[in-house]
Backbone bond lengths (Angstrom), bond angles and torsions (degrees), N, CA, C in turn:
res aa  C-N    CA-C-N  psi(-1)  N-CA   C-N-CA  omega(-1)  CA-C   N-CA-C  phi
1 M - - - 1.471 - - 1.523 109.12 -
2 S 1.293 117.31 134.83 1.453 121.30 177.27 1.522 109.46 -68.71
3 V 1.329 115.69 136.70 1.456 120.52 -179.30 1.522 109.23 -80.18
4 N 1.314 117.05 130.22 1.461 119.96 174.92 1.515 109.60 -152.58
5 F 1.316 116.45 179.83 1.452 120.65 -175.28 1.522 112.66 -71.20
6 D 1.339 118.20 -7.87 1.461 120.12 -178.38 1.524 112.65 -86.84
7 N 1.340 118.57 -13.65 1.465 119.14 -178.42 1.531 111.55 -133.04
8 L 1.325 116.23 47.50 1.452 121.32 179.80 1.526 111.03 -80.85
9 D 1.339 116.24 144.34 1.456 119.27 173.83 1.533 109.35 -97.25
10 K 1.329 116.51 -179.75 1.469 121.00 -174.01 1.529 111.54 -62.43
11 I 1.330 117.24 -40.27 1.469 120.31 -178.96 1.523 110.12 -63.34
12 Q 1.326 116.76 -43.57 1.463 120.43 179.49 1.531 111.27 -63.33
13 I 1.345 116.44 -41.66 1.458 120.32 177.64 1.527 110.27 -62.63
14 D 1.350 116.99 -41.42 1.467 120.89 179.95 1.526 111.22 -62.52
15 V 1.330 116.58 -39.25 1.465 120.53 178.92 1.528 110.18 -66.81
16 L 1.319 116.62 -42.80 1.461 120.16 177.81 1.529 110.77 -64.99
17 R 1.335 116.51 -35.78 1.470 120.22 177.56 1.531 109.88 -64.52
18 E 1.333 116.67 -42.03 1.465 119.89 178.28 1.527 110.64 -65.21
19 M 1.333 116.08 -37.78 1.465 119.67 175.66 1.531 110.07 -59.96
20 G 1.333 115.90 -43.49 1.460 119.66 177.71 1.510 112.09 -63.66
21 N 1.332 116.86 -37.48 1.461 121.65 179.66 1.530 110.90 -64.55
22 I 1.326 116.26 -44.54 1.463 120.60 179.30 1.530 110.42 -67.28
23 G 1.337 116.07 -43.41 1.454 119.75 177.99 1.516 112.11 -61.02
24 S 1.351 116.84 -40.77 1.453 120.85 178.71 1.520 111.18 -65.20
25 G 1.329 116.04 -38.82 1.467 119.61 176.99 1.515 111.26 -61.65
26 N 1.329 115.84 -43.92 1.473 119.80 176.53 1.524 110.78 -60.85
27 A 1.334 115.94 -41.85 1.466 120.16 -178.66 1.524 110.97 -65.93
28 A 1.338 117.31 -40.23 1.467 120.57 178.71 1.520 110.88 -62.54
29 T 1.333 116.54 -40.94 1.463 120.79 177.80 1.522 110.58 -63.86
30 A 1.335 115.85 -43.07 1.465 119.89 179.54 1.524 110.83 -64.66
31 L 1.348 116.32 -40.92 1.465 120.37 -179.63 1.525 110.67 -65.19
32 A 1.328 116.80 -38.57 1.468 120.42 178.33 1.527 110.95 -61.39
33 K 1.319 116.18 -38.40 1.467 119.82 178.76 1.518 111.32 -68.19
34 I 1.337 116.64 -40.48 1.461 120.37 179.76 1.532 110.26 -62.92
35 L 1.343 115.55 -46.56 1.465 120.64 -174.05 1.525 112.83 -85.65
36 N 1.335 115.83 -12.31 1.467 121.67 -175.96 1.529 110.55 57.59
37 K 1.329 115.69 40.95 1.454 122.61 179.46 1.529 108.67 -141.21
38 R 1.336 115.09 158.68 1.455 119.45 175.79 1.529 109.05 -72.85
39 V 1.305 117.01 127.23 1.470 121.82 -179.90 1.528 108.65 -123.09
40 N 1.324 115.89 124.20 1.461 121.66 175.64 1.524 109.50 -102.16
41 M 1.317 115.53 166.00 1.462 119.98 -174.81 1.511 110.02 -141.16
42 D 1.319 116.45 132.43 1.464 120.38 172.52 1.525 109.00 -78.73
43 V 1.332 116.51 159.30 1.465 120.14 177.33 1.533 108.43 -60.27
44 P 1.328 117.62 125.41 1.475 119.14 -175.72 1.519 112.47 -71.42
45 Q 1.337 114.89 150.45 1.460 120.54 170.29 1.524 108.21 -87.81
46 V 1.304 116.86 131.10 1.463 121.27 179.06 1.522 108.43 -125.10
47 R 1.317 115.22 122.78 1.464 120.28 179.82 1.521 109.87 -142.78
48 V 1.320 115.42 157.95 1.455 121.13 171.36 1.521 107.19 -101.17
49 L 1.332 116.34 125.93 1.453 121.61 -175.04 1.516 111.20 -122.37
50 Q 1.312 115.71 157.07 1.450 121.94 166.71 1.527 107.62 -83.67
51 F 1.315 117.31 150.32 1.452 120.53 -178.49 1.529 112.32 -53.99
52 Q 1.338 116.49 -38.05 1.459 118.57 -175.30 1.531 112.19 -69.47
53 E 1.356 117.11 -14.28 1.465 120.60 179.27 1.527 112.81 -86.98
54 V 1.328 117.42 -15.34 1.456 120.49 -170.65 1.520 112.03 -63.17
55 S 1.318 118.63 -46.32 1.460 121.04 -179.06 1.520 111.38 -58.80
56 D 1.342 116.84 -39.67 1.464 120.07 179.27 1.522 111.13 -64.57
57 I 1.317 116.79 -38.90 1.464 121.04 178.75 1.530 110.29 -61.33
58 L 1.319 116.06 -36.25 1.459 120.67 -178.43 1.531 112.43 -79.17
59 G 1.331 117.50 -6.54 1.456 120.29 178.90 1.513 113.69 112.18
60 G 1.316 116.85 6.15 1.458 120.81 179.29 1.507 112.28 117.47
61 A 1.329 115.99 153.27 1.467 121.38 -175.35 1.519 112.85 -64.06
62 E 1.349 117.76 -22.45 1.462 120.87 -174.46 1.528 112.97 -90.21
63 I 1.327 118.31 -8.20 1.460 119.99 -174.85 1.530 110.47 -71.45
64 P 1.345 118.17 133.33 1.471 119.66 179.19 1.527 111.02 -73.71
65 V 1.310 116.23 133.57 1.469 121.78 -179.05 1.528 110.13 -139.20
66 V 1.318 113.95 165.44 1.455 121.88 170.76 1.525 106.50 -112.19
67 G 1.307 117.29 125.27 1.455 121.11 -177.21 1.512 112.23 -124.43
68 L 1.322 115.63 138.24 1.460 121.77 172.99 1.519 108.08 -118.10
69 L 1.304 115.99 131.72 1.457 122.32 -178.92 1.519 108.89 -120.41
70 L 1.338 115.67 126.12 1.453 121.49 177.57 1.519 108.40 -123.29
71 S 1.312 116.09 137.13 1.460 120.29 171.22 1.519 108.84 -80.44
72 V 1.329 115.48 149.02 1.463 121.46 179.33 1.522 108.08 -118.16
73 T 1.326 115.89 130.60 1.463 121.15 177.72 1.524 108.85 -131.29
74 G 1.329 115.61 176.66 1.460 121.13 -177.93 1.510 109.53 113.52
75 D 1.344 117.00 -134.78 1.461 121.17 -179.50 1.529 112.26 -72.71
76 I 1.333 117.20 -22.48 1.460 120.96 170.27 1.525 107.41 -127.30
77 S 1.307 116.47 159.37 1.461 120.06 177.69 1.515 109.26 -135.30
78 G 1.307 115.22 157.61 1.452 120.99 -177.98 1.508 108.86 152.99
79 S 1.329 116.85 -140.06 1.458 119.89 178.74 1.511 110.11 -150.39
80 I 1.322 115.85 160.94 1.457 121.68 172.47 1.519 107.20 -130.68
81 M 1.316 116.02 132.70 1.458 121.68 177.44 1.518 109.31 -112.36
82 F 1.322 115.94 141.43 1.462 122.09 171.89 1.520 105.98 -122.46
83 I 1.337 116.73 119.38 1.459 120.60 -173.77 1.522 110.44 -125.37
84 L 1.330 115.23 131.00 1.458 123.61 176.98 1.517 109.64 -121.99
85 E 1.338 117.34 142.91 1.458 118.73 166.18 1.520 107.85 -60.81
86 D 1.326 117.13 148.29 1.458 118.44 -176.16 1.530 112.13 -60.44
87 K 1.355 117.49 -31.77 1.470 120.07 177.84 1.521 110.77 -64.19
88 A 1.331 116.99 -41.49 1.462 121.00 178.68 1.524 110.51 -65.83
89 A 1.336 116.62 -38.59 1.460 120.53 177.98 1.531 110.47 -63.07
90 C 1.334 116.23 -39.70 1.470 120.49 178.90 1.525 110.66 -64.09
91 V 1.327 116.43 -41.34 1.470 120.73 178.34 1.531 110.34 -60.70
92 L 1.336 116.85 -46.31 1.466 120.65 179.34 1.524 111.29 -59.33
93 I 1.323 116.52 -45.10 1.467 120.32 -179.67 1.515 110.49 -62.14
94 N 1.332 117.56 -43.99 1.461 120.43 -177.70 1.523 111.96 -67.60
95 I 1.343 117.08 -37.72 1.471 119.67 175.74 1.524 109.53 -63.07
96 L 1.338 115.50 -46.11 1.462 120.74 -177.82 1.525 111.45 -60.65
97 M 1.323 116.84 -37.11 1.458 121.05 -175.84 1.525 113.45 -96.95
98 G 1.351 116.21 7.53 1.451 119.97 176.13 1.510 114.65 67.24
99 K 1.323 117.18 31.56 1.462 121.86 -178.50 1.530 110.44 -108.80
100 P 1.330 117.95 162.92 1.470 119.69 176.05 1.528 111.18 -55.80
101 L 1.338 116.08 142.29 1.462 120.23 -173.79 1.518 112.93 -62.06
102 D 1.356 116.52 -27.57 1.462 119.16 -177.20 1.526 113.53 -95.77
103 E 1.342 117.05 8.98 1.461 118.88 179.08 1.528 110.35 -67.00
104 V 1.325 115.73 141.00 1.466 120.79 -178.53 1.530 110.40 -65.82
105 V 1.311 115.79 134.65 1.461 122.14 178.36 1.524 108.20 -111.50
106 N 1.316 116.37 127.15 1.466 121.07 -177.25 1.522 113.20 -98.72
107 F 1.337 116.19 -0.49 1.459 121.62 -178.05 1.530 110.57 54.21
108 D 1.344 114.28 53.30 1.463 118.71 175.41 1.527 109.26 -78.61
109 E 1.311 116.07 -177.42 1.475 120.19 -173.21 1.527 112.22 -59.56
110 I 1.324 117.09 -41.22 1.472 120.54 -179.09 1.525 110.17 -67.43
111 Q 1.326 117.16 -43.02 1.465 120.99 -179.07 1.526 111.68 -67.30
112 V 1.326 116.91 -40.45 1.461 120.34 177.16 1.523 110.60 -64.18
113 S 1.325 116.22 -40.31 1.463 120.48 177.80 1.529 110.74 -62.05
114 A 1.340 116.18 -40.49 1.466 120.41 178.51 1.527 110.79 -64.49
115 L 1.334 116.74 -41.56 1.462 120.54 178.47 1.519 111.80 -63.89
116 K 1.323 116.19 -41.37 1.469 120.33 177.45 1.523 110.17 -59.07
117 E 1.329 115.71 -42.83 1.464 119.49 -178.52 1.526 110.40 -66.31
118 I 1.340 116.43 -42.50 1.464 119.71 177.95 1.528 110.34 -61.23
119 G 1.334 116.46 -48.82 1.458 120.55 -179.99 1.515 112.55 -61.87
120 N 1.315 115.90 -39.64 1.458 121.18 179.31 1.525 110.97 -62.37
121 I 1.335 115.99 -44.55 1.463 120.29 -178.39 1.528 111.02 -69.08
122 L 1.340 116.94 -41.67 1.459 119.72 -179.70 1.534 111.54 -67.19
123 A 1.328 116.70 -46.17 1.468 119.59 177.91 1.524 110.29 -63.16
124 G 1.329 116.16 -40.44 1.467 120.40 177.36 1.515 111.88 -60.22
125 S 1.339 116.59 -35.67 1.467 121.11 178.75 1.524 110.69 -64.79
126 Y 1.333 116.82 -42.43 1.462 120.30 176.90 1.522 111.25 -62.64
127 L 1.318 115.37 -47.43 1.463 118.65 -177.44 1.520 111.68 -67.05
128 S 1.331 116.75 -33.78 1.463 120.52 176.56 1.524 110.38 -63.89
129 A 1.336 116.75 -42.27 1.464 120.43 177.52 1.522 110.97 -63.24
130 L 1.324 116.03 -42.63 1.458 120.74 179.09 1.523 111.06 -64.05
131 S 1.317 116.33 -41.81 1.464 120.82 178.40 1.526 111.29 -62.64
132 T 1.340 116.67 -41.73 1.466 121.11 179.76 1.526 111.11 -65.39
133 L 1.331 116.62 -41.52 1.465 121.08 -178.62 1.518 112.56 -67.40
134 T 1.326 116.39 -34.41 1.468 120.67 -171.67 1.522 114.05 -104.28
135 N 1.347 116.41 -12.50 1.469 121.36 -172.34 1.526 112.19 59.48
136 L 1.321 115.96 26.53 1.458 121.06 175.93 1.520 109.61 -97.25
137 I 1.324 115.67 150.43 1.463 120.49 172.67 1.525 107.70 -84.26
138 I 1.337 116.34 117.32 1.463 121.45 -177.63 1.521 107.53 -129.99
139 L 1.315 116.15 115.67 1.467 121.27 -173.18 1.526 110.53 -117.35
140 P 1.353 117.45 125.55 1.464 120.01 177.72 1.520 111.62 -89.37
141 S 1.323 115.80 151.90 1.459 121.32 174.52 1.528 109.57 -86.54
142 V 1.324 116.12 176.28 1.463 120.96 170.07 1.529 107.51 -66.01
143 P 1.344 118.44 133.63 1.466 119.47 -175.64 1.515 113.46 -73.07
144 E 1.329 115.64 147.35 1.460 122.25 169.59 1.527 107.67 -104.98
145 L 1.329 117.38 133.47 1.458 121.32 -177.03 1.518 110.69 -111.62
146 A 1.321 115.44 138.69 1.469 120.59 176.74 1.521 108.75 -137.12
147 I 1.316 116.15 142.33 1.464 122.69 175.17 1.526 105.96 -118.62
148 D 1.331 116.11 110.71 1.469 119.56 -172.09 1.523 108.26 -164.72
149 M 1.313 115.97 -173.96 1.459 120.69 174.05 1.529 109.51 -74.42
150 A 1.333 115.59 150.15 1.464 120.55 -175.68 1.520 112.14 -54.92
151 G 1.335 116.61 -43.19 1.464 119.93 -177.81 1.506 112.49 -60.91
152 A 1.344 116.67 -38.56 1.461 120.70 -179.28 1.520 111.25 -69.18
153 I 1.334 116.70 -41.32 1.465 120.14 -178.31 1.526 110.82 -68.91
154 I 1.333 116.78 -41.17 1.463 120.46 -179.45 1.526 111.44 -67.08
155 S 1.329 117.43 -27.00 1.462 120.61 -175.11 1.520 112.50 -64.63
156 V 1.337 117.53 -26.92 1.471 120.00 -177.25 1.521 111.59 -63.95
157 P 1.355 119.07 -59.23 1.477 117.40 177.44 1.516 112.97 -69.21
158 A 1.341 117.38 -26.69 1.467 119.35 179.45 1.519 111.05 -62.87
159 I 1.324 116.25 -41.03 1.464 120.41 178.38 1.529 110.49 -67.89
160 E 1.351 114.88 -43.87 1.467 119.65 -175.65 1.516 112.05 -66.73
161 F 1.343 116.95 -42.12 1.458 120.18 -173.31 1.518 113.41 -103.32
162 G 1.341 116.99 -7.87 1.453 119.98 -179.82 1.518 112.93 -63.07
163 K 1.333 116.27 -22.79 1.463 120.00 -179.53 1.527 111.87 -72.96
164 I 1.347 116.77 -22.28 1.468 119.22 -173.79 1.524 113.04 -119.92
165 G 1.295 117.92 -3.58 1.460 121.35 178.67 1.516 109.16 173.59
166 D 1.322 116.10 156.55 1.463 117.89 -177.96 1.520 112.61 -127.35
167 S 1.346 117.47 19.61 1.456 121.29 -179.68 1.521 111.36 -113.64
168 V 1.338 115.00 145.23 1.461 120.87 175.14 1.515 108.50 -130.75
169 L 1.327 115.90 152.09 1.463 121.75 173.24 1.521 107.26 -92.27
170 F 1.336 117.09 116.32 1.458 123.17 -175.11 1.521 109.34 -102.50
171 I 1.337 116.80 126.81 1.464 122.08 178.22 1.524 107.60 -127.00
172 E 1.349 116.31 107.29 1.464 120.73 177.69 1.516 109.01 -95.74
173 T 1.327 116.85 124.39 1.449 121.77 -176.85 1.516 109.97 -124.86
174 E 1.337 115.86 131.55 1.461 120.90 176.50 1.520 109.15 -107.71
175 F 1.333 115.34 117.11 1.455 121.73 176.80 1.530 108.67 -97.31
176 N 1.339 116.46 140.95 1.457 121.02 179.84 1.521 109.71 -125.05
177 E 1.326 116.01 126.26 1.470 121.80 173.16 1.521 105.77 -122.33
178 G 1.371 115.16 100.27 1.452 119.05 -172.25 1.522 109.04 65.65
179 S 1.335 116.15 -128.23 1.465 120.56 178.73 1.525 112.22 -91.09
180 T 1.325 116.75 1.46 1.466 121.73 -177.90 1.520 110.15 -90.20
181 K 1.338 116.18 130.06 1.460 121.03 -179.99 1.527 109.79 -116.03
182 V 1.308 115.42 136.89 1.459 121.54 176.29 1.526 107.79 -130.15
183 V 1.323 116.51 122.48 1.465 120.78 179.30 1.521 109.10 -101.58
184 G 1.318 115.99 123.35 1.456 121.78 176.98 1.513 110.09 -115.54
185 N 1.307 116.75 141.57 1.461 121.77 -178.85 1.523 110.21 -117.19
186 F 1.323 115.13 123.02 1.462 121.09 176.87 1.516 108.85 -106.38
187 F 1.327 115.51 138.93 1.459 121.50 176.91 1.527 107.94 -129.58
188 L 1.325 116.45 115.06 1.456 121.68 176.98 1.515 108.12 -97.15
189 V 1.335 115.81 123.85 1.468 121.12 -175.92 1.531 108.82 -124.09
190 P 1.344 117.75 85.58 1.468 118.93 176.61 1.526 110.15 -73.68
191 D 1.330 116.49 151.79 1.462 117.62 173.24 1.528 108.98 -74.67
192 I 1.311 116.95 173.29 1.462 121.65 -168.20 1.534 112.45 -61.00
193 D 1.348 117.58 -36.08 1.461 119.79 -178.92 1.523 112.12 -76.55
194 S 1.328 116.94 -18.39 1.457 120.44 -175.77 1.519 112.98 -86.72
195 Y 1.336 118.12 -17.86 1.461 120.26 177.54 1.526 110.40 -53.63
196 E 1.328 114.94 -55.69 1.461 119.86 -174.93 1.517 111.23 -67.95
197 V 1.332 117.17 -39.17 1.473 120.62 177.72 1.522 110.09 -57.71
198 L 1.322 115.79 -46.28 1.471 121.13 -177.52 1.519 111.37 -64.71
199 L 1.332 117.18 -48.10 1.456 120.02 -177.35 1.526 112.59 -68.74
200 K 1.321 116.73 -35.62 1.471 119.34 175.71 1.522 110.45 -65.38
201 A 1.324 116.74 -40.59 1.464 120.58 -179.66 1.528 111.02 -66.31
202 L 1.332 116.30 -28.43 1.465 120.57 177.11 1.538 111.40 -82.44
203 G 1.339 116.18 -3.40 1.449 120.54 176.17 1.508 115.07 79.46
204 V 1.338 116.41 22.05 1.473 119.56 -177.08 1.530 111.15 -124.66
205 A 1.331 115.82 27.32 1.462 119.72 173.25 1.515 107.96 -142.43
206 D 1.324 115.40 148.50 1.477 120.00 -179.74 1.517 110.75 -71.61
């Protein structure tokens, strides 16, 4: 049987959870450097989801979110998404720019550019951790950013990858800066041939 995210056992899930934990730690460190503040991180939730479940996890298809999508190439291929509720994105922008946390954000060119950079660095941190754990070459593309409803943003990779698989690796991470909490959601979507490559490299496939 071909190994994929639809038939993982407990050991494989535990390894993927540890990968998410290490990736989240890297992302928290990177975020602290960007914001020049101490950033703590709760233990991430790691689950394997069907595409149709993703919108519900984010709070429903109608909820406004900010999404960054990066293609992944190298020894594995696919995509990685980083999705924030728009309120969390506004908080990040205001912290980065030294403004009050509740100041209105209009997502102008400078703010969108800042979000792209944050998403790029955080996604890069996850992929760097994955590359280190697996000794695989994993290269991210320049991120594409969209501000829309969750259902609309999720539909892009769902259409592209739905033909070859319908599972994603979901990593929910809560970052804390003082009393401020920001929840970021990462979705790793390998293509069908990369499932087995990834799990074998993690040492949890025959």
